[in-house]
Structure formats: structure tokens, C-alpha cells
C-alpha positions as CSV (number, residue, x, y, z in Angstrom):
1,X,-17.6,38.5,-12.8
2,X,-20.4,35.9,-12.6
3,X,-22.9,38.6,-11.7
4,X,-21.8,40.8,-14.5
5,X,-22.1,37.9,-17.0
6,X,-25.6,37.0,-15.7
7,X,-26.9,40.6,-15.9
8,X,-25.4,41.1,-19.3
9,X,-27.0,37.9,-20.7
10,X,-30.4,38.7,-19.1
11,X,-30.2,42.3,-20.5
12,X,-29.4,41.1,-23.9
13,X,-32.2,38.5,-24.0
14,X,-34.8,41.0,-22.8
15,X,-33.5,43.5,-25.4
16,X,-33.5,41.1,-28.3
17,X,-33.9,37.3,-28.5
18,X,-31.2,35.6,-30.5
19,X,-32.9,33.9,-33.5
20,X,-30.2,31.2,-33.8
21,X,-30.6,30.0,-30.2
22,X,-33.4,27.6,-31.2
23,X,-31.2,26.3,-34.1
24,X,-28.4,25.5,-31.6
25,X,-30.8,23.6,-29.5
26,X,-32.2,21.7,-32.4
27,X,-28.7,20.8,-33.5
28,X,-28.0,19.2,-30.2
29,X,-31.3,17.4,-30.3
30,X,-30.4,16.1,-33.7
31,X,-27.0,14.9,-32.4
32,X,-28.7,13.1,-29.4
33,X,-31.1,11.3,-31.7
34,X,-28.2,10.3,-34.0
35,X,-26.4,8.8,-31.0
36,X,-29.6,7.0,-29.9
37,X,-30.0,5.5,-33.4
38,X,-26.4,4.3,-33.5
39,X,-26.0,3.1,-29.9
40,X,-29.4,2.0,-28.7
41,X,-29.0,-1.7,-28.1
42,X,-31.8,-1.7,-25.6
43,X,-29.5,-2.1,-22.6
44,X,-28.6,0.2,-19.7
45,X,-24.8,0.0,-20.5
46,X,-25.5,1.3,-24.0
47,X,-27.3,4.1,-22.5
48,X,-24.4,5.0,-20.2
49,X,-22.0,5.1,-23.1
50,X,-24.3,7.2,-25.2
51,X,-25.1,9.6,-22.3
52,X,-21.3,10.3,-21.9
53,X,-20.9,10.7,-25.6
54,X,-23.8,13.2,-25.7
55,X,-22.7,15.3,-22.8
56,X,-18.9,15.3,-22.7
57,X,-18.1,16.8,-26.1
58,X,-20.2,20.1,-25.6
59,X,-18.9,20.5,-22.1
60,X,-15.3,20.1,-23.2
61,X,-15.7,22.4,-26.1
62,X,-17.3,25.2,-23.8
63,X,-14.5,24.6,-21.2
64,X,-11.8,24.8,-23.7
65,X,-13.2,28.0,-25.2
66,X,-13.5,29.6,-21.9
67,X,-10.1,28.7,-20.6
68,X,-8.4,29.7,-23.8
69,X,-10.2,33.1,-23.8
70,X,-9.5,33.7,-20.1
71,X,-5.9,32.9,-20.6
72,X,-5.5,35.6,-23.3
73,X,-7.5,38.2,-21.2
74,X,-10.1,38.0,-18.4
75,X,-12.5,40.2,-20.5
76,X,-12.5,37.6,-23.2
77,X,-13.4,34.9,-20.6
78,X,-16.2,37.2,-19.5
79,X,-17.4,37.5,-23.0
80,X,-17.5,33.7,-23.5
81,X,-19.6,33.4,-20.3
82,X,-22.1,36.1,-21.6
83,X,-22.4,34.5,-24.9
84,X,-23.0,31.0,-23.5
85,X,-25.7,32.3,-21.0
86,X,-27.3,34.2,-23.8
87,X,-27.6,31.1,-25.9
88,X,-28.7,28.9,-22.9
89,X,-31.0,31.0,-20.7
90,X,-34.6,31.5,-21.8
91,X,-36.5,33.9,-19.5
92,X,-38.0,35.6,-22.5
93,X,-39.3,32.3,-23.9
94,X,-42.0,31.8,-21.2
95,X,-42.6,35.4,-20.2
96,X,-43.5,36.4,-23.8
97,X,-45.7,33.3,-24.2
98,X,-47.6,34.2,-21.0
99,X,-48.0,37.8,-22.1
100,X,-49.5,36.7,-25.4
101,X,-52.0,34.4,-23.6
102,X,-52.9,37.2,-21.1
103,X,-53.5,39.6,-24.0
104,X,-55.7,37.1,-25.8
105,X,-57.8,36.1,-22.7
106,X,-58.3,39.7,-21.8
107,X,-60.0,40.3,-25.1
108,X,-61.9,37.0,-24.9
109,X,-60.0,35.5,-27.8
110,X,-59.8,31.9,-26.7
111,X,-58.8,30.7,-30.2
112,X,-55.6,32.7,-30.1
113,X,-55.0,31.7,-26.5
114,X,-55.4,28.1,-27.4
115,X,-53.1,28.5,-30.3
116,X,-50.3,30.1,-28.3
117,X,-50.5,27.6,-25.5
118,X,-50.5,24.7,-28.0
119,X,-47.5,25.9,-29.9
120,X,-45.7,26.5,-26.5
121,X,-46.8,23.4,-24.5
122,X,-47.9,20.9,-27.2
123,X,-50.9,18.7,-26.9
124,X,-54.6,19.2,-27.6
125,X,-56.0,22.6,-26.6
126,X,-59.1,22.7,-28.7
127,X,-61.6,22.2,-25.8
128,X,-59.9,24.2,-23.2
129,X,-61.6,27.1,-21.4
130,X,-60.1,30.1,-19.7
131,X,-59.3,28.5,-16.4
132,X,-57.7,25.4,-18.1
133,X,-55.6,27.7,-20.4
134,X,-54.5,29.8,-17.5
135,X,-53.6,26.7,-15.3
136,X,-51.6,25.0,-18.0
137,X,-49.7,28.3,-18.8
138,X,-48.8,28.8,-15.2
139,X,-47.6,25.2,-14.9
140,X,-45.5,25.4,-18.1
141,X,-44.2,28.8,-17.1
142,X,-43.0,27.6,-13.7
143,X,-41.3,24.6,-15.2
144,X,-39.7,26.6,-18.1
145,X,-38.5,29.2,-15.7
146,X,-36.7,26.6,-13.6
147,X,-35.3,24.6,-16.6
148,X,-34.2,27.6,-18.6
149,X,-33.2,30.1,-15.9
150,X,-32.8,29.0,-12.3
151,X,-31.1,25.6,-12.9
152,X,-28.8,27.2,-15.5
153,X,-27.8,30.0,-13.0
154,X,-27.2,27.6,-10.2
155,X,-24.7,25.5,-12.3
156,X,-23.2,28.6,-13.7
157,X,-22.3,29.7,-10.2
158,X,-21.3,26.3,-8.9
159,X,-18.9,25.3,-11.8
160,X,-16.3,27.4,-13.4
161,X,-17.0,29.4,-16.5
162,X,-19.7,28.1,-18.8
163,X,-19.2,24.4,-17.9
164,X,-22.2,24.3,-15.6
165,X,-24.9,25.8,-18.0
166,X,-23.7,23.6,-20.8
167,X,-23.7,20.4,-18.7
168,X,-27.1,21.1,-17.4
169,X,-28.8,21.9,-20.6
170,X,-27.0,18.9,-22.4
171,X,-28.2,16.5,-19.7
172,X,-31.8,18.0,-19.7
173,X,-32.1,17.8,-23.5
174,X,-30.6,14.4,-23.7
175,X,-33.0,13.0,-21.0
176,X,-36.0,14.6,-22.6
177,X,-35.2,12.9,-26.0
178,X,-34.6,9.6,-24.6
179,X,-37.7,9.2,-22.3
180,X,-39.6,6.6,-24.2
181,X,-43.4,6.5,-24.3
182,X,-45.9,8.2,-22.0
183,X,-48.7,6.1,-20.3
184,X,-51.4,5.4,-22.9
185,X,-49.1,5.5,-25.9
186,X,-48.2,2.5,-27.8
187,X,-45.4,0.6,-26.1
188,X,-43.7,-0.7,-29.1
189,X,-40.3,-2.6,-28.9
190,X,-38.6,0.7,-29.9
191,X,-40.1,2.7,-27.0
192,X,-39.4,-0.1,-24.5
193,X,-35.8,-0.2,-25.4
194,X,-35.7,3.6,-25.3
195,X,-37.0,3.6,-21.7
196,X,-34.0,1.4,-20.6
197,X,-31.5,3.1,-23.0
198,X,-32.4,6.6,-21.7
199,X,-32.5,5.6,-17.9
200,X,-28.8,6.7,-17.3
201,X,-29.6,10.2,-18.8
202,X,-32.8,10.5,-16.7
203,X,-31.0,9.5,-13.5
204,X,-28.3,11.9,-14.2
205,X,-30.9,14.7,-14.7
206,X,-32.4,13.8,-11.4
207,X,-29.1,14.2,-9.7
208,X,-28.3,17.6,-11.3
209,X,-31.8,18.8,-10.5
210,X,-31.8,17.7,-6.9
211,X,-30.3,20.9,-5.3
212,X,-31.4,23.7,-7.7
213,X,-35.1,22.6,-7.8
214,X,-35.3,22.8,-4.1
215,X,-33.6,26.2,-4.0
216,X,-36.0,27.4,-6.7
217,X,-39.0,26.2,-4.8
218,X,-37.7,27.8,-1.6
219,X,-37.3,31.1,-3.4
220,X,-40.9,30.8,-4.6
221,X,-42.0,30.3,-1.0
222,X,-40.0,33.2,0.2
223,X,-41.4,35.7,-2.4
224,X,-44.9,34.3,-2.2
225,X,-47.1,32.8,0.5
226,X,-44.4,31.1,2.5
227,X,-46.7,28.9,4.8
228,X,-48.9,27.6,2.0
229,X,-46.0,27.0,-0.3
230,X,-44.1,25.0,2.3
231,X,-47.2,23.0,3.3
232,X,-48.0,22.1,-0.4
233,X,-44.3,21.1,-0.9
234,X,-44.3,18.8,2.1
235,X,-47.7,17.2,1.5
236,X,-48.3,17.3,-2.3
237,X,-45.0,17.2,-4.2
238,X,-44.3,13.5,-3.8
239,X,-47.7,12.6,-5.3
240,X,-46.8,13.9,-8.8
241,X,-46.6,10.9,-11.2
242,X,-43.1,10.1,-12.5
243,X,-44.4,9.7,-16.0
244,X,-45.3,13.5,-16.0
245,X,-42.2,14.9,-14.5
246,X,-42.0,13.2,-11.2
247,X,-40.4,14.8,-8.2
248,X,-38.9,17.8,-9.9
249,X,-42.1,19.0,-11.5
250,X,-44.2,18.0,-8.5
251,X,-41.9,20.3,-6.2
252,X,-42.2,23.2,-8.6
253,X,-46.0,23.0,-9.1
254,X,-46.9,22.3,-5.6
255,X,-44.7,25.0,-4.2
256,X,-45.7,27.5,-7.0
257,X,-49.4,26.8,-6.5
258,X,-49.0,27.3,-2.8
259,X,-47.1,30.5,-3.2
260,X,-49.7,32.0,-5.6
261,X,-52.6,30.7,-3.6
262,X,-54.1,28.8,-6.5
263,X,-54.8,25.1,-7.4
264,X,-52.7,23.5,-10.2
265,X,-52.5,20.1,-11.6
266,X,-55.7,18.0,-12.1
267,X,-56.5,15.8,-15.3
268,X,-55.6,17.6,-18.4
269,X,-55.2,16.8,-22.2
270,X,-51.8,15.4,-22.7
271,X,-49.2,15.9,-25.5
272,X,-50.2,12.5,-27.0
273,X,-54.0,13.4,-26.9
274,X,-54.5,11.1,-23.8
275,X,-55.9,12.6,-20.6
276,X,-53.0,13.0,-18.1
277,X,-54.2,11.6,-14.6
278,X,-52.5,14.3,-12.6
279,X,-53.3,15.0,-8.9
280,X,-54.4,18.5,-7.7
281,X,-51.6,20.5,-6.2
282,X,-51.5,23.9,-4.7
283,X,-53.9,25.5,-2.3
284,X,-56.6,28.2,-2.8
285,X,-58.7,29.4,-5.7
286,X,-59.2,28.0,-9.2
287,X,-56.8,29.6,-11.6
288,X,-58.2,32.5,-13.6
289,X,-56.6,34.6,-16.3
290,X,-55.9,37.5,-13.9
291,X,-53.5,35.2,-12.0
292,X,-51.1,34.8,-15.0
293,X,-49.3,38.3,-14.4
294,X,-48.9,37.2,-10.7
295,X,-47.1,34.0,-11.8
296,X,-44.7,36.1,-13.9
297,X,-44.2,38.4,-11.0
298,X,-43.4,35.5,-8.7
299,X,-40.7,34.3,-11.1
300,X,-39.3,37.8,-11.4
301,X,-39.2,38.3,-7.6
302,X,-37.5,34.9,-7.2
303,X,-34.9,35.8,-9.9
304,X,-34.1,39.1,-8.0
305,X,-33.5,37.0,-4.8
306,X,-31.1,34.8,-6.7
307,X,-29.3,37.8,-8.1
308,X,-28.9,39.3,-4.7
309,X,-27.4,36.0,-3.5
310,X,-25.0,35.9,-6.4
311,X,-24.0,39.5,-5.6
312,X,-23.4,38.7,-1.9
313,X,-21.3,35.6,-2.9
314,X,-19.3,37.7,-5.4
315,X,-18.8,40.5,-2.7
316,X,-17.6,37.8,-0.3
317,X,-15.1,36.5,-2.8
318,X,-13.9,39.9,-3.7
319,X,-13.2,40.9,0.0
320,X,-11.7,37.5,1.1
């Protein structure tokens, strides 16, 4: 039943994106910010309490809705799974953004490509050329594919019903809202307290990311250049700065760059306007616009591998 729910949700998203999905995400972000305003006393203990308060209610709501629906009829439980995955998965979000950037770069329209990238990624894009736009698009695409597809699928398979996807997305959004300041930004008393207050959420995100990010990286290696991907993973991933995504992002970008045979990372304009002092990861040529479709293809092939694994797990359960 898990495979049916996943395929149905992916098919629905490719057919038509749900306009209210972003509104649901914004509502949760607003809720997380409200908790931060009410409970941020600048201590780790306050952060633990607020993290629990942010994550437990949506998880309990999703679990209650699923178990009630499944108790009435299994098809209603399946419907709840499909709806939750449709709300929380976002394959279309990055694939369509990359497609728009590819179309703009193919016609030499750097202004449109910069505008699309800026709206998608944030940060300054005014002075970016074609290689920089393509590189940042691939980086954001790999990270978005993991955050909005692979990690969601992993926790959906591991935990019953919609509990896993809701748990993961709640943890990810909470941690992203309570991250404090980036290097180079003004470290006011508020941002310093937010760094401490948000530490429990960030630690929890590192825990729930540990297995799925490695499985995602392994799938990139399997469907790409395996030797280069594994080499980059082993030698480069740990060098990625914690302030810019740390281990999780380092694993994804190093492995993705190795699998594609291109170089990612390097100093780039940051979201706050400051230059991000990022190391070079990946192996091979400088990224050009024609590599973007290959990046989308890499993600699609990895997703197919995951779906095959889910099918085999489902088949084993049915025959057990």
C-alpha cells in the first residue's frame, strides 16, 4: 500500500501542483515563529520544550487522522497517506525551476535565469554568469530533491502511515526557522539566543537526516559515476562548513558532483549578500548549462531505484 500511495502522490503532483501546499507550509512556519517568540528564553532547555511543542501536535494530528480513517476502511487510510504525501513532497518544485533556468540559458536570457534562481534560492544573483547560475541551480536542486522527496519517502516507509513525512518536514522546517545568524551577519542578542534556542531542533534534524541522506547519496552514486561519487563523498563531504548546511549538504553536493562529473561548491554570493566561503566539491569539469538536464536525470534515476526498493519491500511483506 505504501508504493501505491507514493505513486499516486507523485502522479498527482506531476499532473497538477496543489496551490494550497505553500500555504500549509507557511502556516507551520508561522506557528514555529510564534513558539519562538513565546518560549525563547535563550536557553537550551527552552529550545527542547519548544521543539517538542512544534513537532508533536502535527504528528499526533496526522497519526490520529490516519488511524481513524484506516479503522473505518483500509482505502480511507490509503487516501490519507496520498493526501499527506501530496502536501509534503515537492519533486515538481525543483524540477520546474531547473527547467525554467535551462530554457532561459538556452536562449541566452541571463536576466530571466537570474530572476528564477533568485526567487528559488534567495541571495544576490545580479552578477552571476552562466556557469555560476548552473552550479547554484544544481546545488539547490540536489538539496531540494533530498529534503522534499527522498527524506520524506524514507520516513514514510519506516514509520506507519503519514507519521514519518509529517515528522520529518516538521523537524526540517523548525530547524530552518531557528538557525540564528549566518557568518558575516550581525550577531545581535536575539540571534545569539536563537542559536542556543534552536540547537535542539538542529540536533534532531541531524539525527533524522543521518540515514536517509546517506542512502540518497548512495543512490546518486549507483545511478551516476560510482567511483568518483564515492571518492568525493569520502574525501570532500566533511569539509563543508556547518554554517552552510554542514555534513548533510556536504554529502549531497560532493556525491552529486562526483556522480555527474562536475565541480560544485566554491565561493558564491550568499542569501545575506555576503560571500559564502565554501570549498570546492565534486570532480571533473566546470558546470555549464547543458549539465542541468543531467542533474534532473540523476535525481529521476535515483528516484526510480528507490521506488524499485519500495516495491521489493512491499512484495516481501505481501508474500511473508
